[in-house]
MIPALUM-490869 format. One record per residue (C-alpha): residue number from 1; y, z, x; residue in one letter. Coordinates in steps of 0.2 Angstrom, whole numbers, plus 2048, in hexadecimal, padded with zeros to 3 digits. Example, Ala and Ser with C-alpha at 12.3 -4.5 7.8 and 13.67 -1.06 7.14 Angstrom:
2
i,py,pz,px,aa
1,7EA,827,83E,A .
2,7FB,824,844,S .
REM end
This chain:
577
i,py,pz,px,aa
1,193,885,A36,X .
2,18A,881,A46,X .
3,182,88F,A50,X .
4,18A,894,A60,X .
5,17B,897,A6A,X .
6,181,8A8,A6F,X .
7,174,8B3,A66,X .
8,16D,8C2,A6E,X .
9,15C,8C2,A75,X .
10,157,8CE,A67,X .
11,15D,8C2,A5A,X .
12,154,8B3,A62,X .
13,144,8BD,A64,X .
14,144,8C3,A51,X .
15,147,8B1,A4C,X .
16,139,8AA,A56,X .
17,12D,8B7,A4F,X .
18,132,8B2,A3E,X .
19,12E,8A0,A42,X .
20,11D,8A4,A4B,X .
21,118,8AE,A3B,X .
22,11D,89F,A30,X .
23,112,894,A3B,X .
24,104,8A0,A3A,X .
25,105,89E,A27,X .
26,107,88B,A27,X .
27,0F8,888,A33,X .
28,0EC,891,A26,X .
29,0ED,880,A1D,X .
30,0DD,876,A20,X .
31,0E7,866,A23,X .
32,0F1,86F,A31,X .
33,0E0,876,A38,X .
34,0D9,864,A39,X .
35,0E9,85E,A42,X .
36,0E7,86C,A4F,X .
37,0D4,869,A51,X .
38,0D0,87B,A4C,X .
39,0BE,880,A47,X .
40,0BB,87E,A35,X .
41,0B6,890,A2F,X .
42,0BD,891,A1D,X .
43,0C2,885,A0F,X .
44,0D2,886,A05,X .
45,0D4,896,9FA,X .
46,0D9,892,9E8,X .
47,0D9,8A3,9E1,X .
48,0E7,8AD,9D9,X .
49,0E5,8BA,9E7,X .
50,0E9,8AD,9F4,X .
51,0F8,8A7,9EB,X .
52,0FE,8B9,9EA,X .
53,0FB,8BC,9FD,X .
54,105,8AC,A01,X .
55,113,8B2,9F6,X .
56,114,8C3,9FF,X .
57,115,8B9,A0F,X .
58,123,8AE,A08,X .
59,12D,8BD,A02,X .
60,12B,8C7,A12,X .
61,131,8B8,A1D,X .
62,140,8B6,A11,X .
63,145,8C8,A13,X .
64,144,8C7,A26,X .
65,14E,8B7,A26,X .
66,15B,8BF,A1B,X .
67,15C,8CE,A27,X .
68,15F,8C4,A36,X .
69,171,8BE,A3B,X .
70,16D,8AC,A3F,X .
71,17F,8A6,A42,X .
72,17E,8A7,A55,X .
73,16C,8A0,A57,X .
74,169,890,A61,X .
75,16B,881,A56,X .
76,159,87B,A56,X .
77,152,88D,A53,X .
78,15F,88F,A45,X .
79,159,87F,A3E,X .
80,147,884,A3F,X .
81,14B,894,A36,X .
82,153,88A,A28,X .
83,142,881,A26,X .
84,139,891,A26,X .
85,143,897,A18,X .
86,13F,887,A0E,X .
87,12D,88A,A10,X .
88,12D,89D,A0E,X .
89,136,89A,9FD,X .
90,129,88E,9F8,X .
91,11B,89B,9FD,X .
92,124,8A9,9F4,X .
93,122,8A0,9E3,X .
94,110,89D,9E3,X .
95,10A,8AC,9DA,X .
96,116,8AA,9CC,X .
97,112,897,9CB,X .
98,0FF,899,9CD,X .
99,0F9,895,9BB,X .
100,106,887,9BA,X .
101,104,87E,9CB,X .
102,0FA,882,9DA,X .
103,0FD,87C,9ED,X .
104,0EA,87B,9F2,X .
105,0EE,875,A04,X .
106,0FD,880,A08,X .
107,108,871,A0B,X .
108,114,872,9FC,X .
109,10B,865,9F1,X .
110,108,86E,9E0,X .
111,0FC,868,9D3,X .
112,0FA,86D,9C1,X .
113,0E8,86B,9BF,X .
114,0DA,86B,9CC,X .
115,0CF,85E,9C4,X .
116,0DC,851,9C7,X .
117,0DD,844,9D5,X .
118,0EC,849,9DF,X .
119,0E8,85B,9DD,X .
120,0D6,860,9DF,X .
121,0D0,84E,9E3,X .
122,0DC,84E,9F2,X .
123,0D6,85F,9F8,X .
124,0C4,85B,9F7,X .
125,0C7,84A,A00,X .
126,0CF,854,A0E,X .
127,0C0,861,A0E,X .
128,0B3,852,A0E,X .
129,0BC,84B,A1E,X .
130,0BC,85C,A26,X .
131,0A9,85E,A23,X .
132,0A6,84D,A29,X .
133,0AE,851,A39,X .
134,0A5,861,A3C,X .
135,09C,862,A4D,X .
136,08B,869,A4F,X .
137,088,86F,A61,X .
138,07C,87E,A5E,X .
139,072,887,A51,X .
140,081,892,A4E,X .
141,08B,883,A48,X .
142,07D,87F,A3C,X .
143,07F,890,A35,X .
144,091,88F,A34,X .
145,090,87E,A2A,X .
146,084,886,A1E,X .
147,091,894,A1B,X .
148,09E,886,A18,X .
149,093,87E,A0B,X .
150,092,88F,A02,X .
151,0A5,890,A04,X .
152,0A6,87F,9FB,X .
153,09D,886,9EC,X .
154,0AA,894,9EC,X .
155,0B8,887,9ED,X .
156,0B1,87D,9DD,X .
157,0AF,88E,9D4,X .
158,0C1,893,9D7,X .
159,0C6,882,9D0,X .
160,0BC,886,9C1,X .
161,0C3,898,9BF,X .
162,0D5,892,9C0,X .
163,0D2,884,9B4,X .
164,0CA,890,9A7,X .
165,0D7,89D,9AB,X .
166,0E5,890,9A7,X .
167,0DC,88C,997,X .
168,0DB,89E,992,X .
169,0EE,89F,995,X .
170,0F2,88F,98A,X .
171,0F3,883,999,X .
172,0E6,877,994,X .
173,0E4,866,99C,X .
174,0EB,858,990,X .
175,0DE,84E,986,X .
176,0E3,83E,98F,X .
177,0DF,846,9A0,X .
178,0CF,84E,99B,X .
179,0C5,83E,99C,X .
180,0CC,839,9AD,X .
181,0C8,84B,9B3,X .
182,0B6,84A,9AD,X .
183,0B4,839,9B6,X .
184,0BC,840,9C6,X .
185,0B1,850,9C6,X .
186,0A1,845,9C6,X .
187,0A8,83A,9D3,X .
188,0AD,848,9DE,X .
189,09C,850,9DB,X .
190,093,840,9E2,X .
191,0A0,83F,9F0,X .
192,09D,852,9F5,X .
193,08A,850,9F5,X .
194,08C,841,A01,X .
195,099,849,A0C,X .
196,090,85A,A0E,X .
197,080,851,A13,X .
198,07D,850,A26,X .
199,074,842,A2E,X .
200,067,848,A3B,X .
201,070,83E,A48,X .
202,07E,84B,A47,X .
203,073,859,A4B,X .
204,06E,860,A5C,X .
205,05C,85F,A61,X .
206,059,872,A5D,X .
207,05F,870,A4B,X .
208,055,866,A3F,X .
209,04A,866,A30,X .
210,04D,879,A2B,X .
211,060,876,A2B,X .
212,05F,866,A21,X .
213,053,86E,A14,X .
214,05F,87D,A12,X .
215,06D,871,A10,X .
216,065,867,A03,X .
217,061,878,9FA,X .
218,073,87D,9FA,X .
219,079,86D,9F4,X .
220,06D,86C,9E5,X .
221,06E,87E,9E1,X .
222,080,882,9E6,X .
223,08B,873,9E6,X .
224,085,869,9D8,X .
225,084,878,9CC,X .
226,096,87C,9D1,X .
227,09C,86B,9CC,X .
228,092,86D,9BB,X .
229,09B,87E,9B8,X .
230,0AC,875,9BB,X .
231,0A7,867,9AE,X .
232,0A2,874,9A1,X .
233,0B3,87A,9A0,X .
234,0B7,86B,996,X .
235,0AD,871,987,X .
236,0AF,86A,975,X .
237,0BA,879,971,X .
238,0C5,876,981,X .
239,0C7,863,97C,X .
240,0CC,868,96A,X .
241,0D9,874,970,X .
242,0E0,869,97D,X .
243,0F2,862,97A,X .
244,0F5,850,976,X .
245,106,851,97F,X .
246,108,851,992,X .
247,114,859,99E,X .
248,116,86A,9A6,X .
249,125,86E,99A,X .
250,119,86F,98A,X .
251,112,880,991,X .
252,11B,890,98F,X .
253,125,893,99F,X .
254,121,881,9A5,X .
255,132,87A,9A4,X .
256,13A,887,9AF,X .
257,12C,884,9BC,X .
258,12F,871,9BB,X .
259,141,874,9BE,X .
260,13D,87D,9CE,X .
261,131,870,9D3,X .
262,13F,863,9D2,X .
263,149,86D,9DE,X .
264,13A,870,9E9,X .
265,135,85E,9EB,X .
266,146,857,9EC,X .
267,14D,866,9F6,X .
268,15D,863,9EC,X .
269,166,86D,9DF,X .
270,162,860,9D1,X .
271,15D,862,9BE,X .
272,150,857,9B6,X .
273,15D,84F,9AC,X .
274,168,84B,9BC,X .
275,158,843,9C4,X .
276,154,839,9B5,X .
277,166,832,9B4,X .
278,165,82D,9C6,X .
279,155,824,9C3,X .
280,15D,81A,9B4,X .
281,16C,815,9BF,X .
282,161,80F,9CD,X .
283,156,805,9C1,X .
284,165,7FB,9BB,X .
285,16A,7F7,9CD,X .
286,158,7F2,9D2,X .
287,156,7E7,9C3,X .
288,166,7DE,9C7,X .
289,15F,7DA,9D8,X .
290,14F,7D4,9D1,X .
291,158,7C8,9C5,X .
292,161,7C2,9D5,X .
293,151,7BD,9DD,X .
294,14A,7B5,9CE,X .
295,15A,7AB,9CD,X .
296,159,7A6,9DF,X .
297,147,79F,9DD,X .
298,14D,796,9CD,X .
299,141,79F,9C2,X .
300,144,79D,9B0,X .
301,13E,7AD,9A8,X .
302,13F,7C0,9A8,X .
303,137,7CC,9B3,X .
304,127,7CE,9AA,X .
305,124,7BB,9AB,X .
306,128,7BB,9BD,X .
307,11C,7C9,9C1,X .
308,10E,7BF,9B8,X .
309,113,7B0,9C2,X .
310,111,7BA,9D2,X .
311,101,7C1,9CD,X .
312,0FA,7B0,9CA,X .
313,100,7AA,9DB,X .
314,0F1,7A9,9E7,X .
315,0FC,7AB,9F6,X .
316,0FE,7BD,9F1,X .
317,0EC,7C2,9EE,X .
318,0DD,7C8,9F8,X .
319,0CD,7CB,9EF,X .
320,0C4,7D4,9FE,X .
321,0C7,7E5,A07,X .
322,0C8,7DC,A17,X .
323,0D4,7D0,A10,X .
324,0E0,7DE,A0A,X .
325,0DF,7E6,A1B,X .
326,0E4,7D5,A22,X .
327,0F3,7D5,A17,X .
328,0F8,7E6,A1D,X .
329,0F6,7E1,A2F,X .
330,101,7D2,A2D,X .
331,110,7DD,A28,X .
332,10C,7E8,A36,X .
333,10D,7DA,A42,X .
334,11D,7D3,A3B,X .
335,125,7E4,A3E,X .
336,11F,7E7,A50,X .
337,12C,7DD,A5A,X .
338,13A,7E6,A51,X .
339,135,7F8,A53,X .
340,13D,7FB,A64,X .
341,14D,7F4,A5E,X .
342,150,800,A4F,X .
343,144,80F,A52,X .
344,140,81C,A5F,X .
345,12F,81A,A69,X .
346,121,819,A5D,X .
347,113,827,A5D,X .
348,105,825,A69,X .
349,0F9,827,A5A,X .
350,0F3,816,A53,X .
351,0F1,812,A41,X .
352,0E7,808,A35,X .
353,0E3,805,A23,X .
354,0D2,809,A1A,X .
355,0CB,80A,A08,X .
356,0CE,81A,9FE,X .
357,0BE,823,9FA,X .
358,0B6,81D,9EA,X .
359,0B7,82E,9E2,X .
360,0CA,82C,9E2,X .
361,0CD,81A,9DD,X .
362,0CD,81C,9CB,X .
363,0DB,829,9CB,X .
364,0E6,824,9DA,X .
365,0F2,815,9D8,X .
366,0F4,810,9EA,X .
367,0ED,81D,9F5,X .
368,0F4,828,A03,X .
369,0F8,82A,A15,X .
370,0ED,835,A1F,X .
371,0F5,83B,A2F,X .
372,0ED,83C,A40,X .
373,0E3,84B,A45,X .
374,0D9,852,A54,X .
375,0C9,84A,A4E,X .
376,0D0,83A,A49,X .
377,0DF,834,A54,X .
378,0E6,828,A48,X .
379,0F0,827,A38,X .
380,0E7,81F,A2A,X .
381,0EE,818,A1A,X .
382,0E0,819,A0D,X .
383,0E3,80B,A00,X .
384,0DB,809,9EF,X .
385,0D0,7FA,9F2,X .
386,0CB,7F9,9E0,X .
387,0DD,7F6,9DB,X .
388,0E4,7EC,9E9,X .
389,0D5,7DF,9E9,X .
390,0D9,7DB,9D7,X .
391,0EC,7D9,9D7,X .
392,0FA,7D0,9DF,X .
393,0FF,7D6,9F0,X .
394,111,7D0,9F1,X .
395,117,7E2,9F2,X .
396,10B,7E7,A00,X .
397,119,7E5,A0D,X .
398,123,7F3,A05,X .
399,113,7FE,A04,X .
400,10F,7FA,A17,X .
401,120,7FF,A1D,X .
402,120,80F,A12,X .
403,10F,815,A17,X .
404,10D,810,A29,X .
405,11B,809,A34,X .
406,129,80D,A34,X .
407,125,819,A26,X .
408,119,827,A25,X .
409,10F,824,A35,X .
410,11F,822,A40,X .
411,126,832,A39,X .
412,117,83D,A37,X .
413,10D,839,A46,X .
414,11D,839,A50,X .
415,121,84A,A4A,X .
416,110,850,A4F,X .
417,112,849,A60,X .
418,124,850,A63,X .
419,121,85E,A6F,X .
420,133,864,A6E,X .
421,130,86B,A5D,X .
422,128,87C,A59,X .
423,117,879,A52,X .
424,11E,87F,A41,X .
425,12A,871,A41,X .
426,11D,865,A48,X .
427,112,867,A39,X .
428,11F,86A,A2C,X .
429,11E,860,A1C,X .
430,12D,85E,A11,X .
431,12A,852,A02,X .
432,13C,84B,A00,X .
433,13D,848,A13,X .
434,12C,840,A16,X .
435,12C,835,A07,X .
436,13F,832,A08,X .
437,13D,82C,A1A,X .
438,12E,821,A15,X .
439,138,819,A07,X .
440,148,817,A12,X .
441,13D,80E,A1F,X .
442,136,802,A12,X .
443,147,7FE,A0C,X .
444,14E,7FD,A1E,X .
445,142,7EF,A24,X .
446,149,7E4,A16,X .
447,15A,7E6,A1D,X .
448,154,7DF,A2D,X .
449,14B,7D0,A24,X .
450,139,7D5,A25,X .
451,136,7D1,A13,X .
452,137,7BE,A18,X .
453,133,7B6,A07,X .
454,13C,7B9,9F7,X .
455,12C,7BF,9EF,X .
456,12A,7CC,9FC,X .
457,13C,7D2,9F9,X .
458,138,7D2,9E6,X .
459,128,7DC,9EB,X .
460,133,7E9,9F4,X .
461,13E,7EA,9E4,X .
462,12E,7ED,9D9,X .
463,129,7FB,9E4,X .
464,13B,802,9E3,X .
465,13B,800,9D0,X .
466,12A,809,9CF,X .
467,12F,818,9D9,X .
468,140,818,9D0,X .
469,136,819,9BF,X .
470,12F,829,9C5,X .
471,141,831,9C4,X .
472,141,82C,9B2,X .
473,130,830,9AC,X .
474,12B,83F,9B6,X .
475,139,849,9B0,X .
476,138,841,99F,X .
477,126,846,99C,X .
478,127,857,9A4,X .
479,136,85E,99C,X .
480,142,851,993,X .
481,137,84E,984,X .
482,12F,83D,988,X .
483,11D,839,982,X .
484,110,832,98D,X .
485,111,821,984,X .
486,124,821,985,X .
487,123,823,998,X .
488,116,816,999,X .
489,120,80A,98F,X .
490,12F,80D,99B,X .
491,124,809,9AA,X .
492,11D,7F9,9A1,X .
493,12F,7F3,99F,X .
494,136,7F8,9B0,X .
495,129,7FD,9BD,X .
496,120,7EC,9C1,X .
497,10F,7F5,9C2,X .
498,0FF,7F0,9B9,X .
499,0F9,7F9,9AA,X .
500,0EB,802,9B4,X .
501,0F8,809,9C0,X .
502,104,80E,9B2,X .
503,0F5,818,9AA,X .
504,0F1,822,9BA,X .
505,103,824,9C0,X .
506,109,82C,9B0,X .
507,0FB,838,9B0,X .
508,0FF,83C,9C2,X .
509,111,841,9BD,X .
510,10D,84A,9AD,X .
511,0FC,852,9B0,X .
512,0F9,853,9C3,X .
513,107,856,9CF,X .
514,117,857,9C5,X .
515,128,855,9CE,X .
516,120,84E,9DF,X .
517,124,83C,9DB,X .
518,137,840,9DA,X .
519,139,842,9ED,X .
520,137,830,9F2,X .
521,147,828,9EB,X .
522,152,837,9EC,X .
523,14C,839,9FE,X .
524,150,828,A04,X .
525,161,828,9FB,X .
526,166,837,A04,X .
527,161,82F,A15,X .
528,16B,820,A11,X .
529,17A,82B,A0D,X .
530,178,834,A1E,X .
531,178,823,A26,X .
532,188,81E,A1E,X .
533,18F,82F,A24,X .
534,18A,82D,A36,X .
535,190,81B,A36,X .
536,1A1,820,A30,X .
537,1A2,82E,A3D,X .
538,19C,824,A4C,X .
539,1A5,814,A48,X .
540,1A1,806,A55,X .
541,195,812,A5E,X .
542,189,813,A50,X .
543,178,80B,A52,X .
544,169,80B,A46,X .
545,15D,810,A54,X .
546,167,81F,A58,X .
547,169,824,A46,X .
548,156,823,A43,X .
549,153,82D,A52,X .
550,15E,83B,A4C,X .
551,155,83B,A3B,X .
552,144,83B,A42,X .
553,146,847,A51,X .
554,146,857,A47,X .
555,137,854,A3D,X .
556,136,857,A2A,X .
557,145,860,A23,X .
558,14B,865,A12,X .
559,159,858,A0E,X .
560,167,865,A0F,X .
561,160,86A,A20,X .
562,15F,858,A26,X .
563,172,856,A21,X .
564,176,866,A2B,X .
565,16C,85F,A3A,X .
566,176,84E,A39,X .
567,187,857,A37,X .
568,183,862,A46,X .
569,17E,852,A50,X .
570,18E,849,A4C,X .
571,198,858,A51,X .
572,18F,859,A62,X .
573,190,847,A65,X .
574,1A3,847,A61,X .
575,1A5,855,A6E,X .
576,19B,84C,A7B,X .
577,1A6,83C,A79,X .
REM end
């Protein structure tokens, strides 16, 4: 039902207070504070007490929403309230989930174990960026920075306490992940010491040697011992007791949490079995399309032989960081002349690509997009240079269009710059929407012919197959009884990824951020369905540019709310015509 816009002033006022209070909670996130340019005064809190506090906030917001008659609210406010409900439900679960999964940055990205790349590694990379951007204007700032260094020690110790507390409750990191965790801890220790150091040129004239001596003291007697304490969690006894199996479902209560994570990350009412079945069906369709391209090229051989052929083809390789950056830029240039024909105006914020920090290169397959913020007015895709300089790049077009334009950068930076949105909506992150749009974008550019070579179209299908594999193996390893080796075998047969990538990706799904990877393909499928719905409703009046504007205008929404928004727009447009 579409709201009638006839709500009383009291109803509107109550709704706005709920939204403002939700915004107060969301902007506690270090990531949001960076976007807003707020002073850095405290680092993330990883304690059970913080999870309990956030759960109380979530429950309170849900109770207030339930007590409000939202049926007559203005449409956009009603939509915002629906987004608040989604986030409040996520917050309300954090105390119950604490020992299973934690949301360190308050964005709905839940990790199982902190000493892993996409959980603690990602958090510390964000923290290091915030410390590097710290501005020294007075001696007070120097004192505040030293306080943050002490807070960094607290952050690491909280990670140690949670990891040890998980072990005491039977949630030990699987043996196969422990080696990578140890390596990551040492890499992050080195990265932390480098990031926390302050070059004298950053300091004002009245801050100098005494501050730097105190900083060195806090690093050597605070930060480094904190990392050592974290490493010591993995004692001989811990390793001996650690499970050989992987997946959240092996721990008592873990299967139920995973089932809820599936609903959270997809925003859809799906079971793990339904998700896996969807992945198996998609994979059959993708492999049929791959066979068609091999036939088109006259290649005699199966998919594995064709991939080996592509990996040996020097046309699709670059062995330097600058060479890889040039490949990304070539795909950006190819898109530029088409943007205005199919998409709303791009954000003002520029974008670029840069190498991923070395500490994360051993644990992240590709990298991640880092959105613009107040101290750095550009979006950056941080790519794994160690991987991409050693492998074929025939699939980098698909990666470019997913991560930058018209994918993450167009959507996220555009959302941040959309002054029509309440700040809560302007900074909202919904995994199924954000990743779904990026995958839709990477697919769409193929529809308008931007994968100009058959090998590039094949590369897009390889990326599609890789992400579709996630629907099968993420659910498989976490609750459907798949072993790690069974999942890796499936990815070897179907993903098109290298063995190194398969090793890191399967650990990501089963030991790091379970369920997160399901959002990509289910999200883009939902957007495709909405496009079909709008096209049927508008007939000859349908345009792709208008459809993309409708999808992007409201910012990140859970998929049911996106559908609600689209249906409301169809009804309004029908009445207007």
